[in-house]
TIRO-2110 file (N, C-alpha, C; in Angstrom, 1 decimal):
// TIRO-2110
199.3, 111.1, 130.6, N, 1, A
199.2, 112.5, 130.2, CA, 1, A
200.5, 113.3, 130.6, C, 1, A
200.9, 114.2, 129.7, N, 2, A
202.0, 115.0, 130.0, CA, 2, A
201.7, 116.5, 129.8, C, 2, A
202.1, 117.3, 130.8, N, 3, A
201.9, 118.7, 130.7, CA, 3, A
203.3, 119.4, 130.6, C, 3, A
203.4, 120.3, 129.6, N, 4, A
204.7, 121.0, 129.4, CA, 4, A
204.4, 122.5, 129.6, C, 4, A
205.1, 123.1, 130.5, N, 5, A
204.9, 124.6, 130.8, CA, 5, A
206.1, 125.3, 130.3, C, 5, A
205.9, 126.2, 129.4, N, 6, A
207.0, 127.1, 128.8, CA, 6, A
207.0, 128.4, 129.5, C, 6, A
208.1, 128.9, 130.0, N, 7, A
208.2, 130.2, 130.6, CA, 7, A
209.6, 130.7, 130.3, C, 7, A
209.9, 131.9, 130.7, N, 8, A
211.2, 132.5, 130.6, CA, 8, A
211.7, 133.0, 131.9, C, 8, A
212.9, 132.6, 132.3, N, 9, A
213.5, 133.1, 133.6, CA, 9, A
214.0, 134.5, 133.4, C, 9, A
214.1, 135.0, 132.2, N, 10, A
214.6, 136.3, 131.9, CA, 10, A
213.6, 137.4, 131.7, C, 10, A
212.3, 137.0, 131.5, N, 11, A
211.3, 138.0, 131.2, CA, 11, A
210.1, 137.8, 132.1, C, 11, A
209.6, 138.8, 132.7, N, 12, A
208.4, 138.7, 133.5, CA, 12, A
207.2, 138.7, 132.7, C, 12, A
206.2, 137.8, 132.9, N, 13, A
205.0, 137.7, 132.0, CA, 13, A
204.2, 138.9, 132.1, C, 13, A
203.6, 139.3, 131.0, N, 14, A
202.7, 140.4, 130.9, CA, 14, A
201.4, 140.0, 131.5, C, 14, A
200.7, 140.9, 132.1, N, 15, A
199.4, 140.5, 132.7, CA, 15, A
198.2, 141.0, 131.9, C, 15, A
198.5, 141.7, 130.8, N, 16, A
197.4, 142.1, 130.0, CA, 16, A
197.7, 141.9, 128.5, C, 16, A
196.7, 141.7, 127.8, N, 17, A
196.8, 141.6, 126.3, CA, 17, A
195.9, 142.6, 125.7, C, 17, A
196.5, 143.6, 125.1, N, 18, A
195.7, 144.8, 124.6, CA, 18, A
195.3, 144.4, 123.2, C, 18, A
194.0, 144.6, 122.9, N, 19, A
193.5, 144.5, 121.6, CA, 19, A
193.6, 145.8, 120.9, C, 19, A
194.3, 145.9, 119.8, N, 20, A
194.5, 147.1, 119.1, CA, 20, A
193.2, 147.8, 118.7, C, 20, A
193.1, 149.1, 118.9, N, 21, A
192.0, 149.8, 118.5, CA, 21, A
190.8, 149.7, 119.4, C, 21, A
190.9, 149.0, 120.5, N, 22, A
189.8, 148.9, 121.5, CA, 22, A
190.3, 149.3, 122.9, C, 22, A
189.3, 149.6, 123.7, N, 23, A
189.6, 150.0, 125.1, CA, 23, A
189.7, 148.7, 126.0, C, 23, A
189.2, 147.6, 125.5, N, 24, A
189.2, 146.4, 126.4, CA, 24, A
190.5, 145.8, 126.5, C, 24, A
190.7, 145.1, 127.7, N, 25, A
192.0, 144.4, 128.0, CA, 25, A
191.6, 142.9, 128.2, C, 25, A
192.3, 142.1, 127.5, N, 26, A
192.1, 140.6, 127.7, CA, 26, A
193.2, 140.1, 128.6, C, 26, A
192.8, 139.5, 129.7, N, 27, A
193.8, 139.1, 130.7, CA, 27, A
194.3, 137.6, 130.4, C, 27, A
195.4, 137.5, 129.7, N, 28, A
195.9, 136.2, 129.3, CA, 28, A
196.6, 135.5, 130.4, C, 28, A
197.2, 136.2, 131.3, N, 29, A
198.0, 135.5, 132.4, CA, 29, A
197.3, 135.6, 133.7, C, 29, A
196.0, 135.6, 133.7, N, 30, A
195.3, 135.6, 135.0, CA, 30, A
195.7, 134.5, 135.9, C, 30, A
196.0, 134.7, 137.1, N, 31, A
196.5, 133.8, 138.1, CA, 31, A
197.8, 133.1, 137.8, C, 31, A
198.6, 133.8, 137.0, N, 32, A
199.9, 133.1, 136.6, CA, 32, A
200.8, 132.8, 137.8, C, 32, A
200.7, 133.6, 138.8, N, 33, A
201.5, 133.3, 140.0, CA, 33, A
201.2, 132.0, 140.7, C, 33, A
199.9, 131.5, 140.5, N, 34, A
199.5, 130.3, 141.2, CA, 34, A
199.8, 129.0, 140.3, C, 34, A
200.2, 129.3, 139.0, N, 35, A
200.4, 128.2, 138.1, CA, 35, A
201.5, 127.2, 138.5, C, 35, A
202.6, 127.7, 138.9, N, 36, A
203.7, 126.9, 139.3, CA, 36, A
203.3, 126.0, 140.5, C, 36, A
202.6, 126.6, 141.5, N, 37, A
202.1, 125.8, 142.6, CA, 37, A
201.2, 124.7, 142.2, C, 37, A
200.3, 125.0, 141.3, N, 38, A
199.4, 124.0, 140.8, CA, 38, A
200.1, 122.9, 140.0, C, 38, A
201.1, 123.3, 139.2, N, 39, A
201.9, 122.3, 138.5, CA, 39, A
202.6, 121.3, 139.5, C, 39, A
203.2, 121.9, 140.6, N, 40, A
203.9, 121.1, 141.6, CA, 40, A
202.9, 120.1, 142.2, C, 40, A
201.6, 120.5, 142.5, N, 41, A
200.6, 119.7, 143.0, CA, 41, A
200.2, 118.6, 142.0, C, 41, A
200.2, 118.9, 140.8, N, 42, A
199.9, 117.9, 139.7, CA, 42, A
200.9, 116.8, 139.7, C, 42, A
202.2, 117.3, 139.8, N, 43, A
203.3, 116.4, 139.8, CA, 43, A
203.2, 115.4, 141.0, C, 43, A
202.9, 116.0, 142.1, N, 44, A
202.7, 115.2, 143.4, CA, 44, A
201.6, 114.2, 143.2, C, 44, A
200.6, 114.5, 142.4, N, 45, A
199.5, 113.6, 142.2, CA, 45, A
199.8, 112.5, 141.1, C, 45, A
201.0, 112.6, 140.5, N, 46, A
201.4, 111.5, 139.6, CA, 46, A
201.3, 111.9, 138.1, C, 46, A
200.9, 113.2, 137.8, N, 47, A
200.9, 113.6, 136.4, CA, 47, A
202.3, 113.9, 136.0, C, 47, A
202.6, 113.7, 134.7, N, 48, A
204.0, 114.0, 134.2, CA, 48, A
204.0, 115.5, 133.8, C, 48, A
204.8, 116.3, 134.6, N, 49, A
204.9, 117.7, 134.4, CA, 49, A
206.3, 118.1, 134.1, C, 49, A
206.4, 118.9, 133.0, N, 50, A
207.8, 119.3, 132.6, CA, 50, A
207.8, 120.8, 132.5, C, 50, A
208.8, 121.4, 133.1, N, 51, A
209.0, 122.9, 133.0, CA, 51, A
210.1, 123.2, 132.0, C, 51, A
209.9, 124.0, 131.1, N, 52, A
210.9, 124.4, 130.1, CA, 52, A
211.1, 125.8, 130.1, C, 52, A
212.4, 126.2, 130.4, N, 53, A
212.8, 127.6, 130.4, CA, 53, A
213.2, 128.0, 129.0, C, 53, A
212.4, 128.8, 128.3, N, 54, A
212.6, 129.3, 127.0, CA, 54, A
214.0, 130.0, 126.9, C, 54, A
214.4, 130.6, 127.9, N, 55, A
215.7, 131.4, 127.9, CA, 55, A
216.9, 130.4, 127.6, C, 55, A
216.7, 129.1, 127.8, N, 56, A
217.7, 128.2, 127.6, CA, 56, A
217.7, 127.6, 126.1, C, 56, A
216.7, 128.0, 125.4, N, 57, A
216.5, 127.5, 124.0, CA, 57, A
216.8, 128.5, 123.0, C, 57, A
217.2, 128.1, 121.8, N, 58, A
217.5, 129.1, 120.7, CA, 58, A
216.2, 129.6, 120.2, C, 58, A
216.2, 130.7, 119.5, N, 59, A
215.0, 131.3, 118.9, CA, 59, A
214.4, 130.3, 117.9, C, 59, A
215.3, 129.6, 117.2, N, 60, A
214.8, 128.6, 116.2, CA, 60, A
214.0, 127.5, 116.9, C, 60, A
214.5, 127.0, 118.0, N, 61, A
213.8, 125.9, 118.7, CA, 61, A
212.5, 126.4, 119.2, C, 61, A
212.4, 127.6, 119.8, N, 62, A
211.2, 128.2, 120.2, CA, 62, A
210.2, 128.4, 119.1, C, 62, A
210.7, 128.8, 117.9, N, 63, A
209.8, 129.0, 116.8, CA, 63, A
209.3, 127.6, 116.3, C, 63, A
210.1, 126.6, 116.3, N, 64, A
209.6, 125.3, 115.9, CA, 64, A
208.5, 124.7, 116.9, C, 64, A
208.7, 125.0, 118.2, N, 65, A
207.7, 124.6, 119.1, CA, 65, A
206.4, 125.3, 118.9, C, 65, A
206.5, 126.6, 118.7, N, 66, A
205.3, 127.4, 118.4, CA, 66, A
204.6, 126.9, 117.1, C, 66, A
205.4, 126.7, 116.1, N, 67, A
204.8, 126.2, 114.8, CA, 67, A
204.1, 124.9, 114.9, C, 67, A
204.6, 124.1, 115.9, N, 68, A
204.0, 122.7, 116.0, CA, 68, A
202.6, 122.8, 116.7, C, 68, A
202.3, 123.9, 117.3, N, 69, A
201.0, 124.0, 117.9, CA, 69, A
199.9, 124.6, 117.0, C, 69, A
200.4, 125.2, 115.9, N, 70, A
199.4, 125.9, 115.0, CA, 70, A
198.4, 125.0, 114.4, C, 70, A
198.7, 123.7, 113.9, N, 71, A
197.7, 122.9, 113.4, CA, 71, A
196.5, 122.6, 114.4, C, 71, A
196.9, 122.3, 115.7, N, 72, A
195.8, 122.1, 116.7, CA, 72, A
195.0, 123.3, 116.9, C, 72, A
195.6, 124.5, 116.9, N, 73, A
194.8, 125.7, 117.1, CA, 73, A
193.8, 125.9, 116.0, C, 73, A
194.2, 125.6, 114.7, N, 74, A
193.4, 125.7, 113.6, CA, 74, A
192.2, 124.7, 113.7, C, 74, A
192.6, 123.5, 114.0, N, 75, A
191.6, 122.4, 114.0, CA, 75, A
190.5, 122.7, 115.1, C, 75, A
190.9, 123.3, 116.2, N, 76, A
189.9, 123.5, 117.3, CA, 76, A
189.4, 125.0, 117.3, C, 76, A
189.8, 125.7, 116.3, N, 77, A
189.4, 127.1, 116.2, CA, 77, A
189.8, 128.0, 117.4, C, 77, A
191.0, 127.7, 117.9, N, 78, A
191.6, 128.5, 118.9, CA, 78, A
192.4, 129.7, 118.3, C, 78, A
192.3, 130.8, 118.8, N, 79, A
193.0, 132.0, 118.3, CA, 79, A
194.3, 132.1, 119.2, C, 79, A
195.4, 131.8, 118.6, N, 80, A
196.7, 131.9, 119.4, CA, 80, A
197.6, 133.0, 118.9, C, 80, A
197.4, 133.4, 117.7, N, 81, A
198.4, 134.3, 117.0, CA, 81, A
198.6, 135.6, 117.8, C, 81, A
197.5, 136.2, 118.2, N, 82, A
197.7, 137.5, 118.9, CA, 82, A
197.8, 137.3, 120.4, C, 82, A
197.7, 136.1, 120.9, N, 83, A
198.0, 135.8, 122.3, CA, 83, A
199.5, 135.7, 122.5, C, 83, A
200.1, 135.0, 121.5, N, 84, A
201.6, 134.8, 121.6, CA, 84, A
202.4, 135.7, 120.7, C, 84, A
201.7, 136.6, 120.1, N, 85, A
202.5, 137.6, 119.2, CA, 85, A
201.6, 138.7, 118.8, C, 85, A
201.8, 139.2, 117.6, N, 86, A
201.0, 140.3, 117.1, CA, 86, A
200.5, 139.9, 115.7, C, 86, A
199.8, 140.8, 115.1, N, 87, A
199.3, 140.6, 113.7, CA, 87, A
200.5, 140.3, 112.7, C, 87, A
201.6, 141.0, 113.0, N, 88, A
202.8, 140.9, 112.0, CA, 88, A
203.9, 140.0, 112.5, C, 88, A
203.9, 139.7, 113.8, N, 89, A
205.0, 138.9, 114.4, CA, 89, A
204.4, 137.7, 115.2, C, 89, A
204.1, 136.7, 114.5, N, 90, A
203.4, 135.5, 115.1, CA, 90, A
204.4, 134.8, 116.1, C, 90, A
204.0, 134.5, 117.3, N, 91, A
204.8, 133.7, 118.2, CA, 91, A
205.9, 134.4, 119.0, C, 91, A
206.1, 135.7, 118.8, N, 92, A
207.2, 136.4, 119.5, CA, 92, A
207.1, 136.3, 121.0, C, 92, A
205.9, 136.3, 121.6, N, 93, A
205.8, 136.2, 123.0, CA, 93, A
205.7, 134.8, 123.6, C, 93, A
205.7, 133.8, 122.7, N, 94, A
205.4, 132.4, 123.2, CA, 94, A
206.5, 132.0, 124.2, C, 94, A
206.0, 131.8, 125.4, N, 95, A
206.9, 131.3, 126.5, CA, 95, A
207.7, 132.5, 127.1, C, 95, A
207.7, 133.6, 126.6, N, 96, A
208.4, 134.7, 127.1, CA, 96, A
207.5, 135.6, 127.9, C, 96, A
206.9, 136.7, 127.3, N, 97, A
206.0, 137.5, 128.0, CA, 97, A
204.6, 136.8, 128.3, C, 97, A
204.3, 135.8, 127.5, N, 98, A
203.1, 135.0, 127.7, CA, 98, A
203.6, 133.5, 127.9, C, 98, A
203.6, 133.0, 129.1, N, 99, A
204.0, 131.6, 129.3, CA, 99, A
202.9, 130.7, 128.6, C, 99, A
203.3, 129.5, 128.3, N, 100, A
202.4, 128.6, 127.5, CA, 100, A
202.4, 127.3, 128.2, C, 100, A
201.2, 126.6, 128.1, N, 101, A
201.0, 125.3, 128.7, CA, 101, A
200.5, 124.4, 127.6, C, 101, A
201.2, 123.3, 127.3, N, 102, A
200.8, 122.4, 126.3, CA, 102, A
200.5, 121.1, 127.0, C, 102, A
199.4, 120.4, 126.6, N, 103, A
199.0, 119.1, 127.2, CA, 103, A
199.0, 118.1, 126.1, C, 103, A
199.6, 117.0, 126.5, N, 104, A
199.8, 115.8, 125.6, CA, 104, A
199.1, 114.6, 126.2, C, 104, A
198.5, 113.8, 125.3, N, 105, A
197.9, 112.5, 125.8, CA, 105, A
198.9, 111.4, 126.0, C, 105, A
198.5, 110.2, 126.4, N, 106, A
199.4, 109.2, 126.7, CA, 106, A
200.2, 108.7, 125.5, C, 106, A
199.7, 108.9, 124.3, N, 107, A
200.4, 108.6, 123.1, CA, 107, A
201.4, 109.7, 122.6, C, 107, A
201.4, 110.8, 123.4, N, 108, A
202.3, 111.9, 123.0, CA, 108, A
201.8, 112.8, 122.0, C, 108, A
200.5, 112.8, 121.8, N, 109, A
199.8, 113.7, 120.8, CA, 109, A
199.3, 114.9, 121.6, C, 109, A
199.6, 116.1, 121.1, N, 110, A
199.2, 117.4, 121.6, CA, 110, A
197.7, 117.4, 121.5, C, 110, A
197.0, 117.7, 122.7, N, 111, A
195.6, 117.9, 122.6, CA, 111, A
195.0, 119.2, 123.2, C, 111, A
195.9, 120.0, 123.8, N, 112, A
195.4, 121.3, 124.3, CA, 112, A
196.5, 122.3, 124.4, C, 112, A
196.1, 123.6, 124.3, N, 113, A
197.1, 124.7, 124.3, CA, 113, A
196.4, 125.8, 125.2, C, 113, A
197.2, 126.4, 126.1, N, 114, A
196.8, 127.5, 127.0, CA, 114, A
197.9, 128.5, 127.1, C, 114, A
197.6, 129.8, 127.2, N, 115, A
196.3, 130.4, 127.1, CA, 115, A
196.0, 130.5, 125.6, C, 115, A
194.7, 130.8, 125.4, N, 116, A
194.2, 130.9, 124.0, CA, 116, A
193.0, 131.8, 124.0, C, 116, A
192.6, 132.2, 122.9, N, 117, A
191.3, 132.9, 122.7, CA, 117, A
190.4, 131.9, 122.0, C, 117, A
189.3, 131.7, 122.5, N, 118, A
188.3, 130.7, 121.9, CA, 118, A
187.3, 131.6, 121.1, C, 118, A
186.9, 131.1, 120.0, N, 119, A
186.0, 131.8, 119.1, CA, 119, A
184.6, 131.5, 119.6, C, 119, A
183.8, 132.4, 119.9, N, 120, A
182.4, 132.2, 120.2, CA, 120, A
181.6, 132.5, 119.0, C, 120, A
180.9, 131.5, 118.5, N, 121, A
180.1, 131.7, 117.3, CA, 121, A
178.9, 132.6, 117.5, C, 121, A
178.5, 133.3, 116.4, N, 122, A
177.4, 134.2, 116.5, CA, 122, A
176.1, 133.4, 116.8, C, 122, A
175.3, 133.9, 117.6, N, 123, A
174.0, 133.2, 118.0, CA, 123, A
173.0, 133.2, 116.9, C, 123, A
173.0, 134.3, 116.1, N, 124, A
172.1, 134.3, 114.9, CA, 124, A
172.8, 135.0, 113.8, C, 124, A
172.2, 134.9, 112.7, N, 125, A
172.8, 135.5, 111.4, CA, 125, A
172.9, 137.0, 111.6, C, 125, A
174.0, 137.6, 111.2, N, 126, A
174.2, 139.0, 111.3, CA, 126, A
175.0, 139.4, 112.5, C, 126, A
175.1, 138.6, 113.5, N, 127, A
175.9, 138.9, 114.7, CA, 127, A
177.4, 138.6, 114.4, C, 127, A
178.2, 139.4, 115.0, N, 128, A
179.7, 139.1, 114.8, CA, 128, A
180.1, 138.0, 115.8, C, 128, A
181.1, 137.3, 115.4, N, 129, A
181.8, 136.3, 116.3, CA, 129, A
182.6, 137.1, 117.3, C, 129, A
182.8, 136.5, 118.4, N, 130, A
183.6, 137.2, 119.4, CA, 130, A
184.6, 136.2, 120.0, C, 130, A
185.6, 136.7, 120.7, N, 131, A
186.6, 135.9, 121.2, CA, 131, A
186.6, 136.1, 122.8, C, 131, A
186.9, 135.0, 123.5, N, 132, A
187.0, 135.1, 124.9, CA, 132, A
188.3, 134.3, 125.4, C, 132, A
189.0, 134.8, 126.4, N, 133, A
190.2, 134.2, 126.8, CA, 133, A
190.0, 132.9, 127.7, C, 133, A
190.9, 132.0, 127.5, N, 134, A
191.0, 130.8, 128.4, CA, 134, A
192.4, 130.8, 128.9, C, 134, A
192.6, 131.1, 130.2, N, 135, A
193.9, 131.2, 130.8, CA, 135, A
194.6, 129.9, 131.1, C, 135, A
195.8, 130.0, 131.4, N, 136, A
196.6, 128.7, 131.8, CA, 136, A
195.9, 128.2, 133.1, C, 136, A
195.6, 129.0, 134.0, N, 137, A
195.0, 128.5, 135.2, CA, 137, A
193.7, 127.8, 135.0, C, 137, A
192.8, 128.3, 134.1, N, 138, A
191.6, 127.6, 133.7, CA, 138, A
191.9, 126.3, 133.0, C, 138, A
192.9, 126.4, 132.2, N, 139, A
193.4, 125.1, 131.5, CA, 139, A
193.8, 124.1, 132.4, C, 139, A
194.5, 124.4, 133.5, N, 140, A
194.9, 123.5, 134.5, CA, 140, A
193.8, 122.8, 135.2, C, 140, A
192.7, 123.6, 135.5, N, 141, A
191.5, 123.1, 136.1, CA, 141, A
190.9, 122.0, 135.1, C, 141, A
190.8, 122.4, 133.9, N, 142, A
190.2, 121.5, 132.9, CA, 142, A
191.1, 120.2, 132.7, C, 142, A
192.4, 120.3, 132.7, N, 143, A
193.3, 119.1, 132.6, CA, 143, A
193.1, 118.3, 133.8, C, 143, A
193.0, 118.9, 135.0, N, 144, A
192.9, 118.1, 136.2, CA, 144, A
191.6, 117.3, 136.2, C, 144, A
190.5, 117.9, 135.7, N, 145, A
189.2, 117.2, 135.6, CA, 145, A
189.3, 116.0, 134.6, C, 145, A
190.0, 116.3, 133.5, N, 146, A
190.2, 115.2, 132.5, CA, 146, A
191.0, 114.0, 133.1, C, 146, A
192.0, 114.4, 133.8, N, 147, A
192.9, 113.3, 134.4, CA, 147, A
192.2, 112.5, 135.4, C, 147, A
191.3, 113.1, 136.2, N, 148, A
190.5, 112.4, 137.2, CA, 148, A
189.4, 111.5, 136.5, C, 148, A
188.9, 112.0, 135.4, N, 149, A
187.9, 111.2, 134.6, CA, 149, A
188.5, 110.0, 134.0, C, 149, A
189.7, 110.1, 133.5, N, 150, A
190.4, 109.0, 132.9, CA, 150, A
191.0, 108.0, 133.8, C, 150, A
191.2, 108.4, 135.1, N, 151, A
191.8, 107.5, 136.1, CA, 151, A
190.9, 106.4, 136.5, C, 151, A
END
């Protein structure tokens, strides 16, 4: 398993994700300060951890990385567009204001993306679907459980 963490050394991550037209705030970067410590511990436990500073990559390279995660987000019904960008500028915040964590299996195939908004299906007909955030920190906990189950 390989974990790749994208961040920017030039931009401080935002701690809130504002949904336009609503008063609610979605906290995409909850516990972001503890993420690097957790990644270091994962590395000490033998997991392959890679830190990538987006500031060292060109805009085209960042855009290609972002576009490579879109098929997985569609397949798993993850909403990432407004987490990493806006309605009109998809992926602008990827790795910059919103750090990203990608998880790959042993074959090198991407299997998870954090943070993301997961779509909660309506319980009954007529109800609206809703979205709830899954943070990088929560993703690390999930990845750790998976790695222990596979070991």
